[in-house]
PALO-451306 format. One record per residue: residue in three letters; x negated, y negated, z negated of N, C-alpha, C in turn. Coordinates in steps of 0.001 Angstrom, whole numbers, plus 500000, padded with zeros to 6 digits. Atoms other than C-alpha are relative to their C-alpha. Layout:
<recs>
AlaXYZXYZXYZ
...
</recs>
This chain:
<recs>
Met499316501120500003499972500000499982499235498786500027
Phe501020501158500062497181497451498996498710500449500417
Asp501352499594499816494050497772500707498868498752499893
Trp500927501141500342492120494860499084498593500386500099
Leu501323499728499996488976496694498792499359500355501366
Thr500450499528498709488766498116502279500281498885501158
Arg499769501089499054490056494983504103498825499004500249
Lys501042501062499695487517492617505837500677498752500092
Tyr499401501322499915488388489062505246499188499041500994
Asn500574501075498963487713486253507815499395498879499157
Arg500662501048500694485229484397505793499273498919500972
Pro500540501083499147483901481052507271498363500394500169
Lys501425499989499840480367481253508789499280498717499629
Tyr500687501236500319477994478801507255498873499954500931
Pro501245500062499026475149477453509448498857500312499203
Thr501377499689500572471590478567508826499116499392500789
Trp501038500760499239468224477346510021499922500755501349
Gly500035499362498693468579479932512867500975499332500943
Asp499059500732499093471517477845514204499546498780500523
Val500479501351499556469440474727514568499412500127501449
Pro500495499937498682468784473999518150498416499653500103
Pro501313500314500001465157473774519322499785498494500327
Leu500363501436499929463457470260519433500101499702501592
Thr499951500568498694464184468039522430498541499435500397
Asp501383500547499526461371466543524522499670498796499184
Met500281501173500712461763463230522652499635500322498519
Glu500390499606501322461484464851519267498523500533499944
Lys501302499540499955458380466712520367499010498873500190
Ile500899501084499784456811463497521601499853499266498611
Gly500073500759501399457595461810518092499145500715499092
Gln500809499215500897455817464675516346498496499780500435
Asp501364500114499567452686464111518458499721498419499865
Met500137501330500114451529460577517243499050499356500975
Ser500867500568499126448866460308519831500770499454501280
Lys499176500498498873451712459712522491500836498833499798
Val499251501190500431453341456990520461499345498781500133
Ile500632501371499972452735453402521222500049499354498647
Gln499923500581501407451617451624518142500337498551500113
Phe499658501519500011452815448237517117498854499115499863
Pro501133501018500125450449445237517402499780499696498488
Glu500363500358501257448633444096514335500880498643499558
Leu499368501130500485450516441535512196499220498711499759
Thr500648501192500157449478437946512401500747499035499115
Ala499384500892500939450237434935510289501064499273500828
Ala498800500678499204453585433231511326499643498530499989
Pro500267501536499727453342429710512641500821499261498901
Thr499418500872500915454179426979510154501143499276500561
Val498784500461499554457622425631510343499842498399499627
Pro500031501396500237457728421758510674500989499534499001
Lys498921500526501065459424419920507812501019499114500671
Glu498945500883499428462660418395508660500232498771499229
Val499849501294500706463161414729507761501418499856499917
Pro498554500367500142466657414257506405500422498767500782
Lys499557501138499391468599411923508585500871499223499311
Asp499147501003500743470154408830507152501364499894500611
Thr498622500015499539473899409334507727500762498830499608
Gly499278501159500491474856406123506113501185500419499170
Gly498864499465500776477020408087503599500625499122499196
Lys499360500805500775479577406598501499499550499906498565
Ile500453500158501379478509405250498020501244500327499076
Val498965499499500927480538407098495376500021499083498751
Tyr500136500913501180479274405044492348498747499300500068
Ser501334500717500225476547402629491388499993499422498617
Ile500248500579501414475039401412488152498900498971500366
Gly500866501122499855473271398089487976499943498991499019
Leu499988501229500901472297394858486170500587498845500667
Thr499560501330499380474047391578486796498956498912499737
Asp500978501054500225472333388240486700499871499596498555
Asp500070500286501503473098387753482940499729501136499164
Asn500482498713500691471586391146481941501163500824499412
Arg498889499020500411474881393026481616499937501152500975
Val499911498910499203475368396488482887501298500098500797
Ser498726499949499169477771396956485768500081501403500610
Ile499794498683499429479251400317486758501176499901500908
Val498909500092498963481285400564489936500355501521500553
Met499464498749499518483314403748490744501231499760500896
Gly498783500210499133485632403712493751500303498566499995
Tyr499506501447500051487808400587493348499797499455498716
Ser500013500546501334487169400181489703498453499517499631
Ser501253500369500374484279398320488132500149499563498609
Met500011500207501475483109397732484519498707499343499696
Thr501257500844500375480537395202483112500040500019498486
Met500224499988501418479233395605479616498700499372499618
Asn501154500408500620476687393968477407499303501163499285
Ala501016498954500564473801395846475520500856500669498830
Ala499286499376501102476199396580472516501101500976500566
Gly498972499088499490478919397962474732499346501296500705
Val500792498830499514476427400172476473499575501040498957
Gln500377499120501212475110401474473174501179500784499503
Gln498746499330500498478690402244472050500428501119500920
Met499682498993499031479361404113475260499131501191499964
Ile500934498793500143476286406273474861500319500736498798
Glu499651499274501294477266407187471323501320500739500191
Gln498793499374499818480768407962472425499751501325500920
Leu500280498849499116479367410276475255499322501080499238
Glu500581499040500819477138411984472745500861500761499069
Leu499033499464500888480099412624470423500756500927500842
Phe499214499171499067482162413994473300499133501348500463
Lys500811498872499563479220416260474411499909500977498811
Ser500059499135501275478813417638470779501368500737499803
Gln498732499349500186482523418252470608500279501148500996
Ile499946498989498882482426420232473956499080501319499554
Glu500736499068500439479655422231472712500403500900498897
Lys499252499257501063481406423199469503501178500863500507
Asn498721499192499520484605424322471406499462501084500912
Glu500495498810499100482375426529473820499543501050499070
Glu500490498947500879480895428407470749501147500880499412
</recs>
């Protein structure tokens, strides 16, 4: 009824080294290095000239400067602000305070 032991199963045939085809002519030439053309020796690359940035006449986004009466002037877009030395010192202190608050919040 069951002939498991006597039955021959159709098992797949796996490739072996005997199934590999012989070398082609190009592979034979590749194995013989005397027939291969060698690359030329490497030389130093030519130096690339430095590019001088072209002045495109870009738009000024902001500017900081001094007025005739030694006040600091800040211009951003359509807004401008002029301060004396005490105002500049107070703004620096406020910016330092804001910077320290940001550092504390990041921690």
